[in-house]
C-alpha positions as CSV (number, residue, x, y, z in Angstrom):
1,M,-88.6,-50.9,109.4
2,E,-88.3,-47.5,110.7
3,P,-86.8,-44.9,108.6
4,Q,-83.5,-43.4,109.8
5,I,-83.0,-40.0,110.7
6,A,-79.1,-38.7,110.0
7,T,-77.6,-36.8,112.6
8,P,-75.5,-33.9,112.2
9,V,-72.1,-34.9,112.1
10,A,-69.8,-31.7,113.4
11,A,-67.5,-30.5,110.8
12,E,-63.9,-31.2,112.0
13,K,-62.3,-27.7,112.2
14,H,-59.0,-27.6,110.4
15,I,-56.7,-25.2,112.1
16,V,-55.8,-22.9,109.6
17,H,-59.5,-21.8,109.6
18,Q,-59.8,-21.3,112.6
19,V,-59.9,-17.5,114.1
20,T,-57.6,-17.4,116.9
21,P,-56.7,-14.4,119.2
22,L,-53.4,-13.9,117.5
23,S,-54.6,-13.8,113.9
24,K,-56.9,-11.2,114.6
25,Y,-54.5,-8.9,116.2
26,L,-52.1,-9.6,113.1
27,A,-54.8,-8.7,110.4
28,M,-55.7,-5.2,113.2
29,T,-52.0,-5.0,113.0
30,L,-51.8,-4.9,109.3
31,F,-54.6,-3.3,108.4
32,I,-53.1,0.1,110.4
33,V,-49.6,-0.2,109.8
34,L,-49.6,-0.9,106.1
35,P,-51.2,2.6,104.5
36,F,-48.7,3.8,106.5
37,V,-46.2,2.5,105.5
38,G,-47.0,2.5,101.7
39,G,-47.6,6.1,102.4
40,W,-43.2,6.2,103.8
41,I,-42.4,4.0,100.4
42,G,-43.6,6.6,98.0
43,Y,-42.7,9.5,99.8
44,T,-39.5,7.8,99.7
45,Y,-38.6,7.2,96.1
46,A,-41.2,9.2,94.8
47,P,-39.4,11.8,91.7
48,E,-37.2,13.9,93.1
49,K,-39.8,17.8,91.7
50,I,-42.9,17.3,90.4
51,V,-43.7,20.6,88.6
52,E,-47.7,21.4,87.4
53,L,-47.8,23.7,85.0
54,E,-51.2,25.6,83.5
55,K,-51.4,26.5,80.3
56,E,-53.2,29.5,79.1
57,V,-53.1,30.4,75.2
58,I,-54.5,33.6,74.5
59,R,-54.6,34.7,70.5
60,E,-53.4,37.9,70.2
61,V,-54.3,39.7,67.3
62,L,-52.8,43.0,66.3
63,V,-55.3,45.5,64.9
64,D,-54.0,48.7,63.0
65,K,-56.4,50.9,65.2
66,M,-55.5,53.8,62.0
67,V,-58.6,52.2,59.5
68,D,-58.4,55.3,57.1
69,E,-62.3,55.2,55.1
70,S,-61.4,54.0,51.5
71,S,-60.3,50.7,53.0
72,K,-63.4,50.2,55.3
73,A,-65.1,49.2,51.8
74,N,-63.4,45.9,52.0
75,F,-64.0,45.1,55.6
76,P,-65.7,42.6,57.4
77,V,-63.0,40.1,56.2
78,I,-64.1,37.2,57.1
79,A,-62.0,33.9,57.4
80,F,-62.0,30.4,58.3
81,E,-60.1,28.5,60.6
82,R,-60.5,24.3,59.6
83,E,-61.8,25.8,56.2
84,G,-61.0,22.0,54.8
85,L,-63.7,19.7,56.5
86,L,-66.3,22.2,55.2
87,S,-68.5,20.4,52.6
88,D,-70.1,22.4,49.6
89,Q,-73.6,22.1,50.6
90,E,-72.3,23.4,54.3
91,R,-70.3,26.3,53.1
92,Q,-73.8,26.9,51.4
93,I,-75.9,26.7,54.2
94,L,-73.8,28.8,56.3
95,N,-73.1,31.7,54.0
96,K,-76.9,31.6,53.3
97,K,-77.8,31.5,57.4
98,F,-75.0,33.6,58.7
99,I,-72.2,35.3,57.0
100,E,-74.5,36.9,54.4
101,P,-77.3,38.5,57.0
102,F,-74.0,39.1,59.1
103,V,-72.4,41.6,56.8
104,D,-75.5,43.0,55.4
105,Y,-76.2,44.0,58.6
106,E,-72.4,45.4,59.5
107,L,-72.6,47.4,56.5
108,M,-76.0,48.2,56.4
109,F,-75.9,51.8,57.9
110,G,-72.0,52.1,56.3
111,T,-70.7,52.3,60.1
112,S,-69.2,48.8,60.5
113,T,-66.7,48.7,63.3
114,V,-66.3,45.2,62.8
115,L,-62.8,44.5,60.8
116,T,-62.2,40.3,60.8
117,T,-64.5,37.6,61.2
118,V,-62.9,34.5,62.1
119,I,-65.0,31.4,61.5
120,E,-63.7,28.0,63.4
121,V,-65.4,24.8,61.8
122,P,-65.8,22.1,64.6
123,P,-63.6,18.9,64.0
124,D,-66.8,16.9,64.9
125,L,-70.4,16.9,63.0
126,Y,-73.2,18.2,65.1
127,E,-70.5,20.8,67.2
128,A,-71.2,24.6,67.2
129,Y,-69.4,27.3,64.7
130,T,-67.3,29.7,66.9
131,I,-67.5,32.8,65.7
132,T,-65.0,35.6,66.5
133,T,-64.3,39.0,65.6
134,V,-62.5,42.1,65.7
135,T,-63.4,45.5,65.7
136,S,-61.5,48.6,64.2
137,D,-60.9,49.7,68.3
138,G,-59.1,46.3,69.1
139,K,-61.8,44.7,70.8
140,A,-62.2,41.0,70.2
141,G,-65.7,39.2,70.9
142,G,-67.3,36.0,70.3
143,F,-69.8,33.2,69.9
144,L,-70.9,29.9,69.0
145,F,-73.5,29.7,66.2
146,G,-75.4,26.9,64.7
147,E,-74.2,23.4,64.7
148,R,-72.0,21.8,61.5
149,G,-73.9,19.2,59.5
150,G,-76.9,20.1,61.6
151,D,-80.1,22.0,60.6
152,Y,-79.9,25.6,61.9
153,N,-81.3,29.0,62.0
154,Y,-80.8,32.2,60.6
155,W,-78.8,34.7,62.2
156,T,-80.5,37.4,64.1
157,P,-78.2,40.9,65.9
158,G,-78.7,41.1,69.4
159,C,-79.4,44.7,70.2
160,F,-79.7,46.0,74.0
161,L,-83.5,47.9,72.2
162,E,-84.9,47.2,69.5
163,C,-82.7,46.6,65.9
164,E,-83.3,48.8,63.2
165,F,-83.4,46.9,59.6
166,T,-83.1,48.9,56.8
167,D,-86.1,48.5,53.9
168,E,-83.0,46.9,51.5
169,Y,-82.1,44.8,54.4
170,I,-85.8,43.7,54.8
171,Q,-86.3,42.9,51.5
172,K,-83.1,40.8,50.8
173,H,-83.2,39.0,54.4
174,P,-87.1,37.9,55.7
175,E,-86.1,35.0,57.0
176,V,-84.0,36.9,59.9
177,I,-86.6,39.5,60.0
178,K,-88.6,36.9,60.5
179,Q,-86.5,34.9,63.3
180,Y,-85.9,38.3,65.1
181,K,-89.0,38.7,65.8
182,L,-89.4,35.4,67.2
183,N,-86.9,35.8,69.4
184,I,-88.0,39.1,70.8
185,Q,-91.7,37.7,71.4
186,P,-92.0,37.4,75.3
């Protein structure tokens, strides 16, 4: 008995599965024409007028430029935005590592120009606090500090040259002095 070898039989091609010159030209025509037809339909049936507005939010803080010397004893005022989000522990850490060193530094030489300090509490954990200050000459400034719910360093002053500290400040805030010296090392 001899082994049978199967010879391939040519499969019959159905007319639908054949590529004809007509189908090539039809596909090419649709590929080129349809994007233009879609663009024309979109342009024709688009809304009448679309206006794009850029929204710019500016916080305006009015400060009376005339501050008498007797009222300077109550400055700087510390205010919070979203204060209800702070836990007692977060408030204690923020008070210890930022508010007390910052206020004591501003009052250290008795010539503080900071009137108001606003601490914006971030809505989510591990986001930085936004600190905004307003001075007696009406200027505002700000910076980011620490991160809510995380561990962060003590606030340190940023001076153009070397910062000066009184002996009382050095005794009261040794952690700030230590962190300041670490920050200025090359």
